[in-house]
KEKE-3310 file (N, C-alpha, C; in steps of 0.2 Angstrom, whole numbers, plus 5000, padded with zeros to 4 digits):
npx = (5184:5186:5194:5200:5199:5192:5201:5194:5187:5197:5202:5191:5191:5203:5200:5190:5196:5206:5198:5192:5203:5208:5197:5188:5195:5204:5196:5188:5189:5186:5173:5166:5166:5158:5146:5144:5136:5141:5134:5141:5150:5143:5138:5151:5154:5145:5148:5159:5153:5149:5136:5130:5130:5121:5112:5105:5113:5105:5098:5108:5116:5130:5131:5141:5139:5134:5145:5155:5150:5150:5164:5168:5161:5166:5179:5176:5169:5180:5187:5178:5163:5151:5151:5149:5135:5128:5128:5118:5107:5106:5107:5106:5094:5082:5084:5083:5070:5064:5070:5065:5051:5046:5037:5040:5040:5042:5055:5062:5060:5066:5078:5090:5093:5096:5107:5116:5118:5110:5098:5094:5092:5081:5075:5060:5055:5054:5046:5041:5036:5038:5049:5058:5047:5039:5027:5018:5017:5010:5008:4997:4989:4976:4964:4958:4952:4955:4967:4979:4977:4989:4995:5004:5020:5038:5052:5070:5076:5088:5097:5088:5087:5088:5083:5077:5068:5060:5058:5043:5034:5018:5002:4989:4978:4969:4962:4967:4973:4985:4993:5003:5000:4993:5001:5008:5019:5027:5034:5040:5040:5048:5048:5035:5020:5014:5023:5035:5052:5062:5076:5086:5096:5106:5115:5123:5133:5140:5141:5142:5132:5116:5101:5084:5066:5051:5037:5020:5006:4990:4994:4992:4994:4999:4991:5000:5012:5012:5021:5022:5009:4994:4994:5005:5017:5025:5033:5041:5048:5055:5063:5071:5077:5086:5096:5100:5105:5116:5124:5125:5132:5144:5149:5152:5162:5172:5174:5179:5191:5198:5199:5208:5219:5223:5225:5236:5246:5247:5251:5264:5270:5269:5277:5280:5287:5300:5299:5290:5273:5267:5274:5269:5260:5246:5242:5245:5236:5224:5225:5226:5213:5205:5210:5207:5192:5189:5193:5185:5172:5173:5174:5161:5153:5158:5153:5139:5137:5142:5133:5122:5125:5125:5112:5106:5096:5098:5095:5098:5112:5115:5110:5118:5130:5127:5124:5136:5147:5143:5144:5158:5163:5160:5166:5180:5182:5180:5191:5201:5200:5204:5217:5223:5221:5220:5221:5213:5200:5199:5193:5201:5208:5206:5200:5190:5179:5176:5172:5160:5153:5152:5142:5130:5128:5123:5110:5104:5094:5088:5090:5104:5098:5087:5093:5099:5087:5082:5093:5093:5081:5083:5093:5086:5076:5063:5062:5062)
npy = (4544:4556:4571:4579:4591:4592:4594:4603:4610:4616:4624:4633:4638:4645:4654:4662:4667:4675:4684:4691:4697:4705:4712:4717:4720:4731:4743:4741:4746:4760:4759:4753:4763:4772:4766:4759:4751:4741:4737:4732:4723:4711:4708:4704:4694:4685:4683:4675:4663:4661:4660:4649:4637:4627:4625:4617:4616:4619:4631:4640:4637:4628:4617:4613:4611:4611:4611:4617:4630:4634:4634:4645:4655:4656:4661:4673:4680:4680:4691:4701:4701:4707:4705:4692:4690:4690:4677:4670:4678:4678:4665:4653:4656:4661:4652:4640:4639:4640:4629:4618:4619:4628:4632:4627:4638:4648:4645:4647:4661:4667:4661:4661:4675:4677:4669:4674:4687:4697:4700:4705:4697:4692:4686:4686:4685:4689:4701:4716:4712:4699:4687:4674:4667:4662:4658:4668:4679:4693:4698:4698:4689:4690:4680:4684:4678:4680:4685:4688:4699:4708:4714:4722:4721:4718:4716:4720:4715:4708:4714:4724:4741:4736:4725:4716:4705:4692:4680:4679:4677:4674:4676:4666:4660:4664:4658:4646:4632:4623:4639:4640:4632:4640:4648:4654:4654:4665:4671:4686:4700:4713:4726:4730:4739:4747:4741:4745:4749:4752:4758:4753:4763:4764:4752:4740:4732:4724:4734:4736:4729:4730:4733:4732:4738:4731:4736:4732:4738:4735:4727:4719:4703:4691:4675:4666:4669:4662:4650:4633:4624:4632:4638:4630:4635:4636:4624:4625:4637:4632:4623:4631:4639:4629:4629:4642:4644:4637:4644:4656:4651:4647:4660:4665:4656:4661:4674:4670:4664:4675:4683:4675:4675:4688:4690:4682:4687:4700:4697:4692:4703:4714:4720:4719:4722:4719:4709:4699:4698:4686:4677:4676:4667:4668:4675:4665:4655:4661:4662:4648:4644:4651:4644:4631:4632:4638:4628:4617:4623:4625:4611:4606:4614:4610:4597:4598:4604:4594:4583:4589:4589:4576:4573:4570:4571:4584:4593:4594:4593:4605:4615:4613:4617:4630:4636:4633:4639:4652:4656:4653:4663:4675:4673:4672:4685:4693:4689:4692:4706:4709:4704:4714:4725:4742:4746:4737:4742:4752:4759:4760:4748:4731:4721:4727:4729:4716:4711:4718:4714:4700:4698:4697:4684:4677:4680:4681:4670:4662:4662:4659:4653:4647:4638:4630:4624:4616:4607:4601:4595:4585:4578:4574:4566:4571:4576:4572)
npz = (4972:4959:4958:4949:4937:4920:4904:4897:4907:4914:4905:4904:4916:4917:4907:4912:4923:4917:4910:4921:4927:4917:4911:4921:4933:4931:4931:4942:4956:4954:4948:4958:4968:4961:4960:4948:4935:4921:4906:4895:4900:4904:4891:4885:4893:4890:4876:4877:4881:4894:4899:4893:4898:4904:4894:4879:4863:4852:4856:4857:4868:4876:4883:4893:4907:4925:4933:4926:4925:4938:4941:4933:4939:4952:4949:4943:4954:4963:4959:4958:4967:4963:4949:4948:4949:4936:4931:4938:4934:4920:4918:4928:4935:4926:4914:4920:4923:4910:4903:4910:4911:4901:4886:4868:4861:4870:4874:4862:4860:4871:4876:4867:4868:4881:4883:4874:4878:4872:4878:4894:4909:4924:4940:4949:4965:4979:4990:4998:5010:5010:5011:5016:5018:5006:5001:5006:4997:4989:4976:4963:4950:4940:4932:4918:4907:4893:4896:4909:4923:4930:4946:4959:4967:4967:4977:4980:4969:4959:4945:4941:4937:4924:4917:4904:4903:4912:4925:4934:4949:4955:4964:4959:4963:4976:4986:4988:4998:5006:5005:4996:4985:4976:4968:4953:4939:4928:4913:4908:4897:4903:4899:4896:4895:4910:4918:4930:4933:4947:4953:4967:4976:4986:4996:5006:5000:4985:4975:4961:4956:4950:4959:4962:4963:4956:4949:4946:4938:4934:4923:4908:4905:4893:4890:4885:4892:4903:4912:4912:4921:4928:4945:4949:4952:4964:4966:4955:4958:4969:4963:4955:4964:4970:4960:4958:4971:4971:4963:4970:4981:4975:4971:4984:4988:4979:4985:4998:4993:4988:4999:5007:4999:4998:5012:5015:5006:5012:5025:5023:5019:5028:5042:5059:5075:5070:5061:5048:5049:5047:5054:5066:5078:5080:5069:5060:5064:5061:5047:5044:5048:5038:5026:5028:5029:5017:5007:5011:5009:4995:4990:4994:4986:4974:4974:4974:4961:4953:4956:4950:4937:4935:4936:4948:4962:4973:4983:4997:4997:4990:4998:5009:5003:5000:5013:5020:5013:5012:5026:5028:5019:5025:5037:5032:5027:5038:5046:5037:5037:5051:5050:5042:5050:5054:5041:5035:5038:5030:5015:5005:5003:4997:5006:5014:5005:5001:5014:5016:5004:5006:5016:5009:5005:5016:5015:5002:4990:4999:5016:5028:5039:5034:5026:5035:5041:5031:5029:5042:5042:5033:5040:5051:5046:5043:5031:5014)
capx = (5182:5191:5194:5203:5195:5194:5205:5189:5185:5203:5202:5186:5193:5208:5197:5186:5201:5209:5193:5191:5209:5209:5191:5185:5199:5207:5191:5184:5188:5182:5166:5163:5164:5153:5141:5143:5135:5143:5131:5146:5153:5138:5139:5157:5154:5140:5151:5164:5150:5148:5129:5127:5133:5116:5107:5107:5116:5100:5096:5114:5120:5136:5130:5147:5137:5134:5152:5159:5147:5152:5171:5169:5158:5171:5184:5174:5168:5186:5189:5172:5157:5146:5150:5147:5128:5125:5127:5111:5102:5106:5107:5103:5087:5078:5085:5081:5063:5062:5072:5061:5044:5044:5035:5045:5040:5045:5062:5065:5060:5070:5085:5096:5095:5099:5114:5121:5118:5105:5093:5096:5086:5081:5069:5057:5051:5054:5042:5042:5034:5039:5056:5059:5040:5038:5019:5015:5017:5004:5007:4991:4988:4969:4963:4952:4949:4960:4974:4980:4978:4994:4996:5008:5027:5043:5057:5076:5077:5094:5096:5083:5082:5091:5081:5072:5063:5062:5053:5039:5030:5012:4997:4983:4972:4969:4958:4971:4975:4989:4994:5008:4996:4990:5006:5009:5025:5026:5040:5037:5043:5048:5047:5028:5016:5011:5028:5040:5058:5065:5083:5088:5102:5111:5115:5129:5139:5138:5139:5141:5127:5110:5096:5078:5059:5047:5030:5015:5000:4986:4998:4989:4999:4996:4991:5006:5017:5012:5025:5019:5002:4992:4995:5010:5023:5029:5038:5046:5052:5060:5068:5075:5082:5091:5101:5103:5109:5123:5128:5127:5138:5151:5152:5154:5169:5176:5176:5184:5197:5201:5201:5214:5225:5225:5228:5243:5250:5248:5255:5271:5273:5268:5282:5280:5292:5306:5298:5284:5267:5266:5278:5266:5256:5239:5241:5245:5229:5218:5226:5224:5205:5203:5212:5202:5185:5188:5193:5179:5167:5174:5172:5154:5150:5159:5149:5133:5137:5143:5127:5117:5127:5123:5105:5104:5093:5103:5093:5102:5119:5115:5109:5124:5135:5125:5125:5143:5151:5141:5147:5165:5165:5159:5172:5186:5182:5181:5198:5206:5200:5208:5224:5225:5221:5217:5220:5207:5195:5199:5190:5207:5210:5200:5196:5184:5174:5174:5168:5153:5149:5151:5136:5124:5127:5119:5103:5100:5093:5087:5095:5107:5093:5083:5097:5099:5081:5082:5098:5091:5075:5086:5096:5081:5071:5057:5062:5065)
capy = (4550:4560:4578:4582:4594:4590:4599:4609:4614:4620:4630:4638:4641:4650:4660:4666:4671:4680:4689:4695:4701:4710:4717:4719:4722:4738:4749:4739:4751:4766:4757:4751:4769:4776:4761:4759:4744:4742:4732:4729:4717:4706:4706:4701:4687:4681:4681:4670:4657:4659:4659:4644:4630:4622:4625:4614:4620:4622:4637:4644:4635:4624:4611:4611:4609:4615:4612:4622:4636:4635:4636:4651:4660:4657:4665:4680:4683:4681:4698:4705:4697:4710:4703:4685:4689:4688:4670:4669:4682:4676:4657:4649:4658:4661:4646:4634:4639:4639:4623:4613:4620:4632:4629:4628:4645:4652:4644:4650:4668:4670:4657:4663:4681:4677:4666:4679:4694:4702:4701:4705:4693:4692:4682:4690:4681:4693:4707:4720:4708:4692:4685:4667:4664:4663:4657:4674:4684:4696:4700:4694:4689:4688:4677:4688:4674:4680:4687:4689:4706:4708:4720:4721:4723:4714:4721:4718:4710:4709:4716:4730:4742:4735:4719:4716:4700:4688:4675:4682:4672:4678:4672:4666:4657:4667:4653:4639:4630:4628:4645:4639:4629:4645:4652:4653:4656:4669:4674:4692:4706:4718:4733:4731:4744:4745:4738:4750:4746:4757:4756:4754:4767:4763:4746:4738:4729:4723:4741:4736:4724:4733:4730:4737:4736:4730:4738:4730:4741:4733:4724:4714:4698:4687:4669:4662:4671:4657:4644:4627:4624:4637:4636:4625:4639:4635:4619:4628:4641:4629:4620:4636:4641:4624:4631:4649:4644:4634:4650:4660:4647:4648:4667:4665:4653:4666:4678:4667:4663:4681:4685:4671:4677:4695:4690:4679:4692:4705:4694:4691:4710:4718:4719:4722:4719:4717:4703:4699:4696:4679:4673:4676:4661:4670:4676:4658:4652:4664:4660:4641:4644:4653:4640:4625:4633:4639:4621:4613:4626:4623:4604:4606:4617:4606:4591:4600:4605:4587:4580:4592:4587:4569:4572:4567:4575:4587:4599:4593:4595:4612:4619:4612:4621:4637:4638:4633:4643:4659:4657:4653:4669:4680:4672:4674:4692:4696:4687:4696:4713:4709:4704:4720:4730:4748:4746:4733:4746:4758:4758:4760:4741:4727:4717:4730:4728:4709:4711:4721:4710:4694:4697:4695:4677:4674:4682:4679:4664:4658:4664:4654:4650:4643:4632:4625:4621:4611:4602:4598:4591:4579:4574:4571:4562:4574:4579:4567)
capz = (4968:4955:4959:4944:4932:4913:4901:4895:4913:4916:4900:4905:4923:4915:4903:4917:4928:4913:4909:4927:4928:4911:4909:4927:4939:4929:4933:4948:4962:4952:4947:4965:4971:4958:4960:4941:4931:4914:4903:4891:4904:4903:4884:4884:4897:4885:4870:4879:4882:4901:4901:4889:4901:4905:4888:4873:4857:4848:4859:4858:4873:4875:4887:4897:4913:4931:4936:4922:4927:4945:4941:4931:4944:4957:4946:4942:4960:4966:4958:4959:4968:4959:4942:4948:4949:4930:4930:4940:4931:4913:4917:4933:4936:4920:4910:4924:4922:4903:4901:4913:4910:4896:4879:4863:4859:4875:4874:4856:4861:4876:4878:4864:4870:4888:4882:4870:4881:4869:4883:4901:4913:4931:4942:4954:4970:4985:4990:5004:5016:5008:5010:5017:5017:4999:5000:5008:4992:4987:4969:4961:4943:4940:4926:4914:4901:4887:4898:4916:4925:4936:4950:4964:4967:4969:4980:4981:4963:4956:4938:4940:4932:4917:4915:4898:4903:4918:4929:4939:4952:4957:4966:4954:4967:4983:4990:4989:5005:5008:5001:4990:4979:4972:4965:4946:4936:4922:4910:4906:4895:4908:4896:4894:4898:4916:4922:4931:4937:4951:4956:4974:4975:4992:4999:5010:4996:4978:4972:4954:4954:4951:4962:4963:4964:4950:4951:4941:4938:4929:4917:4904:4904:4889:4892:4883:4896:4909:4912:4915:4923:4933:4952:4950:4952:4970:4965:4950:4962:4973:4959:4952:4970:4970:4955:4960:4977:4969:4960:4976:4985:4971:4972:4991:4987:4976:4991:5003:4990:4987:5006:5009:4995:5001:5019:5014:5004:5017:5031:5021:5017:5034:5047:5066:5080:5067:5057:5045:5054:5046:5059:5073:5078:5080:5062:5057:5066:5056:5040:5044:5048:5031:5021:5029:5027:5010:5004:5013:5005:4988:4989:4995:4980:4968:4975:4972:4954:4951:4956:4946:4930:4935:4936:4954:4966:4977:4987:5003:4996:4988:5004:5013:5000:5001:5020:5023:5009:5014:5032:5027:5016:5030:5042:5029:5026:5045:5048:5033:5040:5057:5049:5039:5055:5052:5034:5033:5039:5025:5008:5000:5003:4995:5010:5016:5000:5002:5020:5014:4999:5009:5020:5005:5004:5021:5015:4996:4988:5005:5022:5031:5044:5030:5024:5041:5042:5026:5031:5048:5040:5030:5045:5056:5042:5042:5024:5010)
cpx = (5187:5190:5197:5198:5197:5198:5200:5188:5191:5203:5197:5188:5198:5205:5193:5191:5204:5204:5192:5197:5209:5203:5188:5189:5202:5202:5187:5183:5184:5175:5163:5161:5159:5147:5139:5142:5137:5140:5136:5149:5149:5138:5145:5157:5150:5144:5156:5160:5148:5141:5126:5128:5127:5111:5109:5109:5111:5097:5102:5118:5126:5136:5137:5145:5137:5141:5156:5157:5150:5160:5172:5166:5163:5176:5182:5173:5174:5188:5184:5166:5151:5145:5149:5139:5125:5124:5120:5106:5101:5105:5103:5096:5082:5078:5083:5073:5061:5064:5068:5054:5042:5042:5041:5046:5043:5053:5065:5065:5065:5077:5090:5098:5098:5106:5119:5121:5114:5100:5096:5090:5086:5076:5067:5052:5049:5049:5043:5041:5034:5046:5056:5052:5037:5030:5015:5015:5010:5003:5002:4990:4981:4967:4957:4950:4954:4967:4974:4981:4983:4995:5000:5015:5032:5049:5064:5078:5083:5093:5092:5087:5084:5088:5076:5067:5065:5056:5050:5034:5024:5007:4991:4977:4972:4966:4962:4973:4979:4991:4998:5005:4993:4994:5007:5016:5024:5033:5038:5042:5043:5048:5040:5025:5013:5017:5033:5045:5061:5071:5083:5095:5107:5110:5122:5135:5136:5137:5138:5136:5120:5105:5090:5072:5056:5040:5025:5008:4995:4989:4994:4994:4996:4996:4997:5012:5017:5016:5022:5011:5000:4993:5000:5017:5028:5035:5043:5051:5057:5065:5073:5080:5087:5097:5104:5107:5116:5127:5130:5133:5144:5153:5155:5161:5174:5179:5181:5191:5201:5203:5207:5220:5227:5228:5235:5248:5252:5252:5262:5274:5274:5273:5280:5285:5298:5305:5291:5279:5265:5269:5275:5260:5248:5237:5240:5238:5224:5219:5224:5216:5203:5204:5208:5195:5184:5188:5187:5173:5167:5172:5165:5151:5152:5154:5142:5132:5138:5137:5122:5119:5125:5116:5102:5101:5098:5101:5097:5109:5120:5114:5115:5129:5134:5127:5133:5148:5149:5145:5155:5167:5165:5165:5179:5187:5183:5188:5203:5206:5204:5215:5227:5225:5218:5216:5214:5200:5194:5197:5195:5210:5204:5196:5190:5178:5172:5170:5161:5149:5148:5144:5130:5123:5124:5112:5100:5099:5091:5092:5099:5103:5089:5086:5098:5093:5080:5087:5096:5085:5078:5089:5091:5076:5064:5056:5065:5066)
cpy = (4554:4567:4582:4585:4592:4596:4605:4613:4618:4626:4635:4642:4647:4656:4665:4670:4677:4686:4694:4700:4707:4715:4720:4723:4730:4744:4747:4744:4757:4764:4756:4758:4773:4772:4760:4752:4745:4736:4728:4723:4711:4703:4702:4694:4682:4678:4676:4663:4656:4658:4653:4637:4625:4621:4621:4618:4623:4629:4642:4642:4630:4618:4608:4609:4614:4616:4617:4629:4638:4637:4643:4657:4661:4662:4672:4683:4684:4688:4703:4701:4700:4707:4695:4684:4688:4681:4667:4672:4680:4669:4654:4650:4657:4654:4640:4633:4637:4632:4617:4613:4624:4629:4630:4635:4650:4651:4648:4658:4671:4667:4660:4670:4682:4674:4671:4686:4699:4704:4701:4702:4695:4687:4686:4686:4686:4699:4710:4716:4701:4690:4677:4664:4666:4663:4663:4680:4687:4698:4695:4695:4686:4686:4681:4684:4674:4682:4687:4697:4706:4714:4717:4723:4718:4718:4717:4713:4712:4710:4722:4736:4741:4729:4720:4711:4696:4684:4679:4677:4677:4673:4672:4663:4659:4662:4647:4638:4623:4634:4644:4636:4634:4650:4650:4656:4659:4671:4680:4696:4711:4725:4735:4736:4742:4742:4744:4747:4752:4755:4758:4757:4765:4756:4745:4736:4728:4729:4741:4732:4728:4729:4735:4734:4735:4732:4736:4734:4740:4731:4718:4709:4693:4680:4665:4664:4666:4652:4638:4628:4630:4634:4631:4628:4638:4630:4621:4633:4638:4625:4625:4638:4636:4626:4637:4649:4641:4640:4655:4657:4648:4655:4668:4662:4658:4671:4676:4666:4669:4684:4681:4673:4684:4694:4687:4684:4698:4703:4693:4698:4714:4716:4722:4718:4716:4711:4703:4696:4689:4674:4672:4670:4663:4672:4669:4654:4655:4662:4652:4640:4645:4647:4633:4626:4634:4632:4617:4616:4624:4616:4603:4609:4613:4600:4592:4601:4598:4583:4582:4589:4579:4568:4569:4572:4578:4593:4599:4596:4602:4616:4619:4617:4628:4640:4638:4638:4651:4660:4657:4660:4675:4679:4674:4681:4695:4695:4692:4704:4714:4708:4710:4726:4736:4749:4742:4737:4752:4755:4758:4753:4736:4723:4720:4729:4721:4708:4713:4716:4703:4693:4695:4688:4673:4676:4680:4672:4659:4659:4658:4650:4645:4637:4627:4621:4615:4606:4598:4593:4584:4574:4570:4566:4564:4577:4574:4570)
cpz = (4965:4955:4954:4939:4925:4910:4899:4901:4915:4911:4902:4912:4921:4911:4907:4921:4923:4912:4915:4928:4923:4910:4915:4932:4937:4932:4939:4953:4960:4951:4953:4968:4968:4957:4952:4938:4924:4910:4898:4894:4903:4896:4883:4887:4892:4879:4871:4881:4889:4903:4897:4892:4902:4899:4882:4867:4853:4850:4859:4864:4871:4879:4891:4904:4919:4934:4932:4924:4933:4945:4938:4935:4949:4955:4945:4949:4964:4965:4960:4961:4964:4952:4942:4947:4942:4928:4933:4936:4923:4912:4922:4935:4930:4916:4914:4923:4915:4901:4904:4911:4904:4889:4874:4861:4864:4875:4868:4857:4866:4877:4874:4866:4877:4887:4879:4873:4877:4874:4890:4905:4920:4933:4949:4959:4976:4984:4997:5010:5015:5007:5010:5016:5010:4997:5002:5003:4991:4980:4966:4953:4942:4933:4923:4908:4896:4889:4906:4918:4931:4939:4956:4963:4969:4971:4980:4975:4960:4948:4937:4942:4925:4914:4909:4899:4910:4920:4934:4942:4955:4959:4960:4957:4974:4988:4991:4996:5004:5003:4995:4984:4975:4969:4958:4944:4929:4919:4906:4902:4900:4906:4894:4898:4905:4921:4923:4935:4940:4954:4964:4974:4980:4995:5002:5005:4989:4974:4964:4951:4955:4954:4963:4964:4957:4952:4945:4942:4933:4922:4914:4902:4899:4891:4891:4887:4902:4907:4915:4916:4928:4940:4954:4951:4958:4969:4960:4953:4966:4969:4957:4958:4971:4966:4957:4967:4976:4967:4965:4980:4981:4971:4979:4991:4984:4981:4996:5000:4990:4994:5008:5005:4997:5008:5019:5012:5009:5023:5029:5020:5024:5039:5053:5070:5076:5062:5054:5050:5053:5050:5065:5073:5078:5073:5058:5058:5062:5049:5039:5044:5041:5026:5022:5027:5020:5006:5005:5009:4998:4986:4990:4989:4974:4968:4972:4964:4951:4950:4951:4939:4929:4935:4942:4958:4971:4981:4994:5002:4994:4994:5009:5010:5001:5008:5022:5019:5011:5021:5032:5023:5021:5035:5039:5028:5033:5047:5044:5035:5046:5055:5046:5044:5053:5045:5031:5034:5034:5018:5003:4999:5001:5000:5013:5012:5001:5008:5019:5009:5002:5013:5016:5005:5010:5021:5008:4995:4994:5011:5024:5036:5040:5028:5029:5043:5037:5028:5037:5046:5037:5035:5050:5053:5041:5035:5020:5003)
residu = (MET:ASP:PHE:GLU:LEU:THR:ASP:GLU:GLN:LYS:MET:MET:LYS:ASP:MET:ALA:ARG:ASP:PHE:ALA:GLU:GLU:LYS:ILE:ARG:PRO:THR:MET:GLU:GLU:ASP:GLU:LYS:ALA:HIS:ARG:PHE:ARG:PRO:GLU:ILE:VAL:LYS:GLN:MET:ALA:GLU:LEU:GLY:MET:PHE:GLY:CYS:ILE:ALA:PRO:GLU:GLU:TYR:GLY:GLY:ASN:GLU:THR:GLY:PHE:LEU:ALA:ALA:THR:ILE:MET:THR:ILE:GLU:ILE:ALA:ARG:VAL:SER:PRO:SER:TRP:GLY:LEU:PRO:PHE:ASN:LEU:GLN:MET:MET:GLY:PRO:GLN:THR:ILE:LEU:LEU:ASN:TRP:GLY:THR:GLU:GLU:GLN:LYS:LYS:LYS:TYR:LEU:PRO:GLY:LEU:ILE:ASN:GLY:ASP:LEU:PHE:GLY:CYS:PHE:ALA:ILE:THR:GLU:ALA:ASN:THR:GLY:SER:ASP:VAL:ALA:SER:MET:LYS:THR:TYR:ALA:GLU:ASP:LYS:GLY:ASP:TYR:TYR:LEU:LEU:ASN:GLY:SER:LYS:MET:TRP:ILE:SER:GLY:ILE:PRO:TYR:ALA:ASP:CYS:GLY:VAL:VAL:PHE:ALA:VAL:THR:ASN:LYS:GLU:ALA:LYS:PRO:LYS:HIS:ARG:GLY:ILE:SER:CYS:PHE:PHE:LEU:ASP:LEU:LYS:ALA:PRO:GLY:ILE:LYS:GLN:ILE:ALA:ILE:GLU:THR:LYS:LEU:GLY:LEU:ALA:CYS:ALA:PRO:THR:GLY:GLU:ILE:VAL:PHE:GLU:ASP:VAL:GLU:VAL:PRO:LYS:ASP:ALA:LEU:VAL:GLY:GLU:PRO:ASP:LYS:GLY:PHE:ARG:MET:CYS:MET:THR:MET:LEU:ASP:ASN:THR:ARG:LEU:SER:SER:ALA:ALA:ARG:ALA:VAL:GLY:VAL:SER:GLN:ALA:CYS:LEU:GLU:TYR:ALA:VAL:GLN:TYR:ALA:LYS:GLU:ARG:THR:GLN:PHE:GLY:GLN:PRO:ILE:MET:ASN:PHE:GLN:MET:ILE:GLN:ASP:GLN:ILE:ALA:GLN:MET:ALA:VAL:GLU:HIS:ASP:ALA:ALA:GLU:LEU:LEU:VAL:TYR:ARG:SER:ALA:TYR:LEU:LYS:ASP:LYS:GLY:VAL:ARG:ASN:THR:ARG:GLU:THR:SER:MET:ALA:LYS:TYR:TYR:ALA:ALA:GLU:ALA:ALA:VAL:HIS:ALA:ALA:ASP:LEU:ALA:VAL:LYS:ILE:TYR:GLY:SER:TYR:GLY:PHE:SER:SER:GLU:TYR:PRO:VAL:GLU:ARG:TYR:TYR:ARG:ASP:SER:LYS:SER:TYR:GLN:ILE:VAL:GLU:GLY:THR:SER:ASN:ILE:GLN:LYS:ILE:ILE:ILE:ALA:GLY:TYR:ALA:LEU:GLY:THR:ARG:LYS)
# end
């Protein structure tokens, strides 16, 4: 196997790292404390082609592939996990749906804007009482002949209240058995009448990444907003999650990389008992754990991206990457806080922020428990 990146991929990696250092890091701590989302950052990322990796040139994409997107996501998340999220909102979520099942009209209407940053995107699955059990969603789109009447709400949706458009999954057949066969997929204008976006003001981490609730009250959804066939949305949702999970895993790798870098730097600078703490074996043990787990997570993530670029089915590999990278990020952040000691508990030092941000990866895009169920299914032969 060849683990060497192409010249183009190396260039994109360097470009993303430079952007993160020059455009995000200077105001990062101030923005985090203020819970400030800066739309211009998304626009600037778009202008550099960061959201065009999986789309053809005819829609404004650059077709550099999933591995290129993954490499850039890691570099952005290394500086700020919050700013790694737009890769999912602009690309992995909405573009996956449109490119695989959208009509030509839907593609032309939304893809260019998502890629160039003129439109802010999102995808909406989760509800107040619907998390891992996607089929239990209650948001209902009733077929009225000329349109669908949409009612319900979605909770913990990234990108809200700034989203212009996005993927929304809703029940269209309440009598379907099993329930997942009654879910459809829509691509909606989220500024339409009857749609309300409400920000969630407080959360543990990812302070610069907006999150909120979408409420649908008697929204008249045009028939041409339906993506694919009615009642076929569950499969689309699972396919989309395969891609958004890769992006989530890449962000987790960025976190473990940052925690390792900060821990190494601090271990060299901090002195106790007359010598740098890097000389103590227990510190070396913690650094070694971080280094090994980071490399293992990165390789799993690269493998998933590589398989996607090859067009090979990769649900198993993606779940492995998502599960392991999330756990590695949390462990790396935990160890970094321990190495920093009291300073690690202070919000004046970055490892405290990474500790809070890292927890999201065990939850979003399918919890770590869900990933283990998927992985075990393949190992046991009950899933193919």
